[in-house]
N, C-alpha and C positions, 0 to 999 in steps of 0.2 A: 817342279810345282811344289809350292809350300804345303805344309800340312793343313788340313781343314780349310782348304781354299774355297770361296764361295763367289758365284758370279750370277748376277740377274741379267737376262737377256730378253729382248722382245723379239719374237720370231713370227714371220707371216707364213700362215699355213698354206696348203695348196688351194683352199678355198678363198684365200684373200684375208682371212681373220687374223688380227693381231693378238697373239697371247704371250703372256709373260712367263718364263721358265727361270727356275732356280737351279744351277749347277753347282754340285760340290764334288771336290776331287781330293784323293788321298794317295801319296806316293807309295808303291810297293816294292821300291828297291830296284835291282837291275836284274835281267835275265842272264842265262849262260853266255849270250854274246855280248854282254855288257850294255844292252839297251835299257833305258829307263822304262820302269812299268808304273802305271798308275790306275786307279780304279775311279770312276766317274759315275755319279748318280744325277739324274735330271728329274725335277718335279715341276708340273704345271701348277703355278701359284696364281694363275690369272684371277680366280674367284676370291682368293684371300686378298690379293692386292685391291681388287675392287671394294671389298668389304672394309678394308683398312682405309682406302680413299674416302669411302662413303662416311666412315666414323669420324674421320678428320674434318670432313666437310660439314657434317653434323654438329660436331664440337664448335667448330668455328662459328657457325650460325647460332648456337646456343649462346656462346659467349658475346656475339654482337647484340642478340636480342636482350641478354642479361644486363649488358653494359648500358642499354637504353632504357631499362627499367627504372622507375623512381624508388623501387624497393631495393634493400640489400638482398643479393642472391648468393647462395653458397651451395657447395656440394662437399660431401664427406665420404671417406671409405667405409667399408662395411664395420670396422672397428670404432667408427665415430670420430676419427681424426680428420679435420677439415683439410681438403686439397684445393679448394678454388674459392675465391671471393670475387664478386664483380666490382665494376669502377665505383659504384655507390658506396660500397664498404671502405674503399681507400679514401674517398672524398670525406666521409663521414669521420673516420679515424685519424685522417691526416697521416696515415702510413704510406710508404712507397711500395710499390710492387717488388716483391722479393723479401721485404722486411717481415712480412706476416708468417707466423708459425701455426701449426695445426691447432694450437690452444690459445692463440692471441685474443681471441674474442672474450675469453674469461676475464682478462684484466680490465675490460671496459664495462663490465657489469657493476651496477650499483652494489655497495657492500651488503645491503640488506637483501639483494635478490640473488647474489652470487651462489650461496649454497643451495637454495631451492631450485634455481634454474640448472646448475650442473648436475644435481641429483635426478632432476626430471630428464635430462638428456640422457644420462647413463642409463637409466631405467628403460627409456625408449630403444636405446641401442641393444640392451639385453633381450627385451621382449619383442622387439620388432614392431611395436605398436606405433601409429602416428603421434605427434607430438603437437601440442598447442599450448603456449604460455605467454603471460604478459610479463615484461620485465623493463627496468630502466637501464639505458645504455648511454655511455659518456660520449658526446660528440666533441672532438677536440676544437673544431672551428667555432662552435657556439659556446664552448666552455660550460656546458651544462649537461645533466642527465636528462634524457628524453624517454618517454614511455614507447615501447615497441610491442607488437604483437609478433611472436615468433611461431612459425610452423615448420614442420619436417615430415617428409613422407619417405618411406623406403621404396626402392626400386628393386624388384625381385627378379632372379634368372629363371630359366626353364624349369629348374627343379624346386623352385620356391625359396631358393637362398637369396639373401640380400646381397646385391652387387654393389649398391650405391645408395646415398642418401641425398635428396634434394631439399633445400631448405629456403625460406624467405623470412625477412624481418621488416614489417610494415610500421611506419612511424604513425602512431596513434596518440602522440602527446597532446595535440590540440583537442582531439575528441575527449581525452580523459580530463583535461582542464576544464572543458565545457561541462562534463558531467559533474565534476566537483563544484563548479559554480552553480549548476542547477540544483544540486543536493543542498548547497548552502542557501540558495534563494528559497528553496522548499522549506528548510528549516526555519529560516526567518519568517516566511509566511505563516508557518504553524504557531510560531511565538506571537507574531502580530494578532492573528485571529483569537489565540487564547487570551491575550491581553485586552483585546477589543471586547471579547465576550465578558470577560471579568469587569471591565469598566461599565459595559452596558448593563450587566446584571446587577451590579452593586445597588444602584439607586432604586431598582424594581422593589428589592426586599423591604425597605422602609415604607415605600409607597403602598405596597400590598398590605402590610401590617397596619399602617395608618388608616386604611380603608376599613379594615376589620375592626379596629378599635372604634371609629366613628359609628359603624353600624351597630356595635354592641352597646354604644352609649345612649342609644334610644334617639333616633332622629325624629323630630316632631314634624319637620316641614316635608311635603312630598318633594319639593325641588332638591332638598339635601339628600334625600334618599336616592333621587335619580342621578345627582352628581356622584355620589358613591359608586353607584353602578357603572357610570361611564368610566370612572377611574379604575375600577376592577377589571373591566373588559379591555382598557387600553393597556393595562399592565399585562395581561395575559396575552394580548396581541403582540406586544413588544418582546415578551419572552419567547414567544413562538417564532418570531422573525430571527431572533439570535440563534435559537436552536436549529432552525432550517438552514441558516448560513453555515454553521458549523457542521452540521451533519452531511450536507451536500459535498462540502470540501472533504470530509473523512471518507465518504462513500467513494468519491471519485479517486482517491489514492489508496483505496483498499485498507483504510485504517479501522474500519468498524469489524468487530469480532461478533459473530452470530452466536447465541446461546441456544442452540436448537433443541427441541424436545418434541414428543408426539403431542399434537394439539387437535382438539375437535374443532375443526374450522367452523361449523355452524354456530357452536357456542360462543367461540371467539368473535365471530362477525356480528352476531346478535348483541353480545355485550357492548362491543365497540360502537355499534349503531345506536344502541340505546343510551350510551354515555353522551352521545352528540345530539340526542333528540332535543334537549331543552335549548341547546344553541340554535338549532334549525327553527323551533317553534318561536323562540324570541324574535326571529326575523321573519315570522309569518310564514314559514315554509313547512308543509307537511312531510312527515317521514312515513313510508311504506315499507315493510319487510316481506320478502318472498324467500324465506330461508327454511330448507327442510328440517324436520324434527329429527330424523335419523342422523347419526355421526358421520362425518366425512374426515378422514384422518390425514393430516399433513405433518411432514417433519420441518418444524419451522421455529423461529425465535417469536414467541407470542407478543413480546413487547415491540419488537420492531415491525412485525406484521400488522399490529394494531396501529402503530404509528403510520404506516403506509396507507391503511383504510381511512384513518381519521384525516390525512391529508387530502384524500380524494373527497371526502365528505365536506371538508372546509372549503375546498375549491367550488363544489357545488353550490355550497351555501352562499359564497361570494357573488356568484353570477346567476342566482336564482331570485327573482324578486318576490316580494310578499304576495301570497296566494297560489305560489307554485308548489311543486312536489318533487321530492327525491325519493327514489326507489332503489333499495338494496336488494339484489336477487343473488341466489346462489345455486349453481346446479353442477352435476358431474357430467363430463363429456365422455363419448365413447372411446376417446383416445387415452383415457386414465388421468384426466386433468380435472381440477376443480376451476370453475369459472365463476368469478365474482363480477357482477355488473351493477355499476352505480349509475343510474339514469337520472337526470334532472330536466326541468322544463325551463331552463334558463335561457340565456342569450344565445347559446350555440357557438359553433366555429365554423369559419369558411375554410376551404381547402388548404390555403396557405398556412392558416394557424394550426390546423390538424397536423401538418407535416413537421411543425417545430413545437408543438405543445409540450413535449417532454425535455426540451432543451433548456439549460439553466438559464435564469434571468429572462424568461420569455413570458409575456403577459398579453392578455387580451385587453385592448384599450376600449373600455366602456364609453369613456368620455375624455375630453381634454383635462377634466378636473380630477381624473384618477380617483373616483370616490371610493374604490375598493382598495387601493394601496396594495402593499406587499412587495416582495423582492422578485416574484416569479420563480421561485425554487421548489414550491411544493410538489408539483407533479415530476420535476427532475429527481427529487428525493424519492418519490414513489417508484420510479423506474429503477433507481439504484438499489433500493431495497429489495424489490420484487426479483430482480435478476440475481442478486445474491442468493435468493432462495431457489434459483434454478427456473424461474418463472418468466413470464412476459407480460407486458402491458401495452395496451393501445387505446385509442380514442376514436369514437365514432360521432358524426354529427350530420344531420341533413342540411345544415347551413345556418346562417344567422337567423335567430328567432325560433329554432327549433329544437333547442335543447341539446345536451351532450351525454353520451354514455362512455364511461371509462371502463375498460374490461381488463381484469387481472386474471391471469391464468397460472395455476400452481400445480405441480406434479402431486398426485395422491399417493399415498401409501397403501399398498394392497395386503390384506391378510395379516395385518399387525394388531395385536392385542392392545387396547388402549392402556395408557399409564393410569396407575392407581390415582383417584381423585385426591386432591389435597384437602386436608381438613380446613374448614373456614375458620379464620380468626374469631376468637371470641370478642364480642363488642361490649358485653356487660361486665365491666371491670370496675372495681372499687378503687377509685383514684385516691392518692394521698399526696400530701404536700411534699414537693421535691425541692432540694437545694440546687440551684442552677446558675451556672458561671457562664456569662456571655464575654467572649474575647473577641472584640470587633473595633477596628480603628475609625470606621465611619460613625460618628457620634449620632446622627440621625437614625441609622440602622439599629445601632445598639439601644437608643432610647425607646424606638418603637417596639422592638422585640422584648425589651424589658417590660414595657407597659402591658403588652398583649399577654405575656406570661404571668405577669402579676395578676391581671384579671382573672386568670384561671386558677389563681390561689397558690401559685408557686412563689418561693423566696428566691429572689434574682438579685445577682450582684453583676457589675459591669467592669470590665478592664478594656482600656483603649490601646494597649500595646502588648507585645509577646512578654517581656519581662514582668510587666504589671500582672499579666494574666497568670504567669507561674506563681508570683508571689501570692496572688489572691487564691489560687487553688490550694496552696499550702496552709493558708490562714483560714479560709471560709470552709474548706473541705466539702466541696459540692459533690452531689451524686451524679450530676450530668454537667458536661462542659460542651458548650456550643462555640466552636473556634473557627474563626476566618483563617484563611491561608495567607493572603498578602497582607502582612502586618509590619508596622514600623518598629524602631528601636533596636534594629539589629538582630531580631529574632523573628523569622516568619512562622507560620502555623506548624510547618514540619518540625522546627526546631523546638516549638512549645511542646508537641506531641512527644518527641524524644526526651525532652527533660522531665515531662510528667510520667512517662512510661518507663523510664530508665531506672527506677529504684528497685530495690529487691522486693520479691513477693508481688502478689496481685495488686493492681491499682485499684483504689477504692472508688474511682469515678468511671463513668462511660464517657468516652471522648468522641465527639462527632464533629466532623468537618462540615462547616456550612459556608459555601464559597462560591465565587463566581467562576472558578475553573472547573470545568466539567468534562474535560477529555479522558479517555480510557487511561491515559498515561498519568493524568492528575489523581484518578481514583486509586491507581496502583501505587504512586508515590505515598499517598495518604495512608494506605494500609501498611506499607512498608515502614513508615514513620511511627505508626503505633495507633492510628485512629481506628475506632471500632465500627464507625459508619461514615458515609460520605454523602451529602446532599448538595445539589446545585441550586443556587439563588435564582429567582426568588422561590422559596419552599411555600407551598400552600398552607396556610395557617391551620386548616382542619387536618392536613396530614401531619403536621408537627404536634399538634394536640393529641391526635391518636397514638403517636409514637411515644409521647411523654406519659400519656395515660397508661399504655401497656408496660412501660418501665415502672411506673409507680405501683402497678398492680402485682408486680412480681414481689413486692414486700422488701 
């Protein structure tokens, strides 16, 4: 018998069961009679054989399943060295079975992803944490790098030790390309909307200033005063449409940042409604207020909240005929919310309209003539702004001809001390003549603004391009510069600001951007370029005059 001889044999027991035994033998030499001696040990290995057979069968099934998968499937040892790739791996890399090494995958990674991906895998092997990472992998057949999502999970033994790693690599290249295309389309849409707003707002400024000049010139004929009123209202209407269009787009993409503070809701609501009273009364609609005298505190952006309420009032005004009534009510609910209810006696809504009242571009058709106009964005914007405040908005109506109630609910703050009241700005200022430079490429806009400011007693010069504006600033030495952003001559408004603010020491002028670009990023860019203030066209003449008067009063 050779040394360490082994033999497996299947033996049938007395009960008829077939079991596998392992026999081992070792020679012991010869006895005194010269006979060969040996020692033999037999082990019943039936259960081990069954486990080995089951493991082989399981591995075969796993590999059959893995080869049928559209993903790359792999396994690795506890130390992270790869021991198996499925058929998809060999098809993608064009390697033949047997050519792959434990680290073959590293060479197929994009050079920008190689370091981060290898580091992440090594950390996972050390910590035992699952891995998920995106990377670009080179496909030999396609001759290009494609994006993959890689995942790896550890398999642990009875004692918690890692016995193997299972991993997948899923091709997400088309998804990544689609995401990039969507981002590019979104960027282009933002640029288009910004340019659209700029181009639509630019004509509104000179129109609004021209109306103010005509009004101050003393209109003798009633029809002339009426025409001025029509022009003024239509300019305001157009500006509102542009603002709504941009704001709805920004709210939908989360581009609006709220500047929240503690607000006395009754005071804000009362002020917003009173500001809109003249508009309602001009349409023959009465305004009633049911607002408590005691404070109700909310954490909100007062400007955006006022904008939402104004849009509700604007909608009520559009669809309420002369002789009607709009009621603004405020109450606190037992659930700790403030409930704002704006009721009108207008045309009302049917069930179908109520279901989509807050969807963008939704309108109630009063007639084929669309006498009320609009883009159908007002209530959609209301919903977006209210939801950004953690609130909710809904509409109620008993049907056509029975009016509508828009209900806004906002969370109340409990047990919070009110913020200190801000001092009211002083209105009694002693104005003095200012030197003002207007840098504006639209000749009509520049002329109307110059005329309006000259009527106020200011000394005004105009430059129609960026380079001309810089030269004029250095020769005229204005105290205030009103500068457009979109300027010709190879120098836009940002460049003008940088040129004028770039000298040593404090600038002698106050630099104000007066532009059709009104996005948050536009305001940020203006501030970074050196502008002291930013206003979106068309600016209300009275607001501009108050600003200039306060500057003049500083001495």
